[in-house]
C-alpha positions in Angstrom: -2.7 -12.6 -21.0 -0.3 -12.6 -18.0 -1.4 -12.7 -14.5 0.3 -11.0 -11.6 -0.4 -11.4 -7.8 0.8 -9.0 -5.2 0.1 -8.1 -1.6 0.4 -4.6 0.1 -0.5 -2.8 3.1 -2.5 0.3 4.2 0.3 1.4 7.1 -1.2 3.8 9.6 -0.1 5.4 12.9 -2.0 7.3 15.5 -0.9 10.6 16.7 -2.9 12.7 19.4 -6.1 10.3 18.4 -5.4 11.1 14.6 -4.7 8.4 12.2 -1.9 9.1 9.7 -1.4 6.9 6.6 1.9 6.4 4.7 2.0 6.9 1.0 4.8 6.2 -1.2 5.9 8.2 -4.2 6.6 5.6 -7.2 9.3 6.7 -10.0 8.1 6.6 -13.5 9.1 3.5 -15.6 7.9 0.8 -18.2 4.5 0.2 -16.3 3.8 3.8 -15.6 5.1 6.9 -17.7 4.6 9.5 -14.7 5.2 9.4 -11.0 2.3 8.4 -8.9 1.4 8.2 -5.1 0.2 4.6 -3.9 0.3 2.4 -1.3 3.3 -0.1 -0.5 3.0 -3.4 -2.3 4.8 -6.0 -4.1 4.9 -9.3 -6.0 4.0 -12.4 -4.2 7.1 -14.7 -4.4 6.9 -18.6 -5.2 6.0 -20.2 -1.6 5.3 -17.1 0.0 1.9 -16.3 1.8 0.3 -13.1 1.1 0.8 -11.6 4.5 4.4 -12.7 4.4 4.8 -10.7 1.2 3.0 -7.5 2.8 5.6 -7.9 5.6 8.5 -8.1 3.3 7.5 -5.3 1.2 6.8 -3.0 3.9 10.3 -3.6 5.4 11.9 -3.3 2.1 10.0 -0.3 0.8 9.8 1.5 4.1 12.3 0.2 6.4 9.6 -0.2 9.0 9.7 -3.4 11.0 7.5 -2.8 13.9 4.1 -3.6 12.7 0.9 -5.0 13.9 -1.5 -6.8 11.3 -5.2 -5.8 12.3 -6.6 -9.6 11.5 -10.2 -8.6 10.7 -9.3 -6.2 7.6 -8.3 -7.7 4.2 -9.4 -6.2 0.9 -8.6 -7.2 -2.7 -8.4 -5.1 -5.8 -8.2 -6.4 -9.5 -7.1 -4.6 -12.7 -5.7 -4.8 -15.9 -2.6 -2.9 -17.3 -0.4 -3.0 -20.2 3.4 -3.3 -20.9 5.1 -3.5 -24.4 1.8 -4.5 -25.9 0.9 -7.2 -23.3 -2.3 -7.1 -21.2 -1.6 -8.1 -17.6 -4.3 -9.1 -14.9 -3.3 -7.8 -11.6 -4.7 -8.9 -8.0 -3.6 -7.4 -5.0 -4.4 -8.3 -1.5 -4.3 -5.4 1.2 -3.9 -5.8 4.7 -4.4 -2.9 7.4 -1.1 -2.5 9.3 -0.5 -0.2 12.6 2.9 1.0 13.5 4.3 3.5 16.1 7.2 4.2 13.9 7.2 7.5 12.3 10.9 7.3 10.4 10.5 5.9 6.9 13.7 4.8 4.9 12.4 4.4 1.1 13.8 2.1 -1.1 15.5 2.8 -4.5 12.0 2.3 -6.5 10.7 5.3 -4.8 11.2 9.0 -4.8 9.6 9.9 -1.6 7.2 9.2 1.2 4.4 10.9 3.5 2.3 10.5 6.5 -0.9 12.0 6.0 -4.3 12.7 7.6 -6.9 10.5 5.7 -8.5 13.6 3.7 -5.0 14.8 2.6 -4.1 11.1 1.8 -7.3 10.6 -0.3 -6.4 13.6 -2.2 -2.7 12.9 -2.8 -3.3 9.1 -3.8 -3.1 8.8 -7.7 -5.5 5.7 -8.5 -9.0 5.4 -7.7 -8.6 1.7 -6.5 -6.1 3.0 -3.8 -8.6 5.5 -2.6 -11.4 3.2 -2.4 -8.9 0.8 -0.3 -8.1 3.7 1.8 -11.6 4.8 2.6 -12.5 1.3 3.6 -9.7 1.4 5.9 -10.0 4.6 7.3 -13.9 3.6 7.9 -12.9 0.2 9.6 -10.6 2.3 11.9 -13.3 4.7 12.8 -15.8 2.0 13.4 -13.4 -0.2 15.5 -12.1 2.8 17.6 -8.5 1.7 16.5 
């Protein structure tokens, strides 16, 4: 069994006191036969800290550079998936990131992006673990008044 480690972010912006979350539309491929909606994330490269990975992946996947990490929020997910009859155990650390930028420039690995309210984002996300992370982030934003 292989192990993969990734880092990603729940990116949000405020507009008229409403939080909008950025979702990315991923292409189908070897890991997933269908397209899906998820949060930005990517592999941690050798010598890179998870927060550095999240910052790099945000820039590569969305074009957004003007970001602020919310230091009190950090969540992990773990799951298994299969590629070519090989089981892979994956861990992903997610950070909560605030931006004022609205413009998104997606990478070639994506086919779309959307800024959505919490309720719409929750419905759009494909995977339960992403929905759970989004719920925790939204609860944190509400509790802290961000």
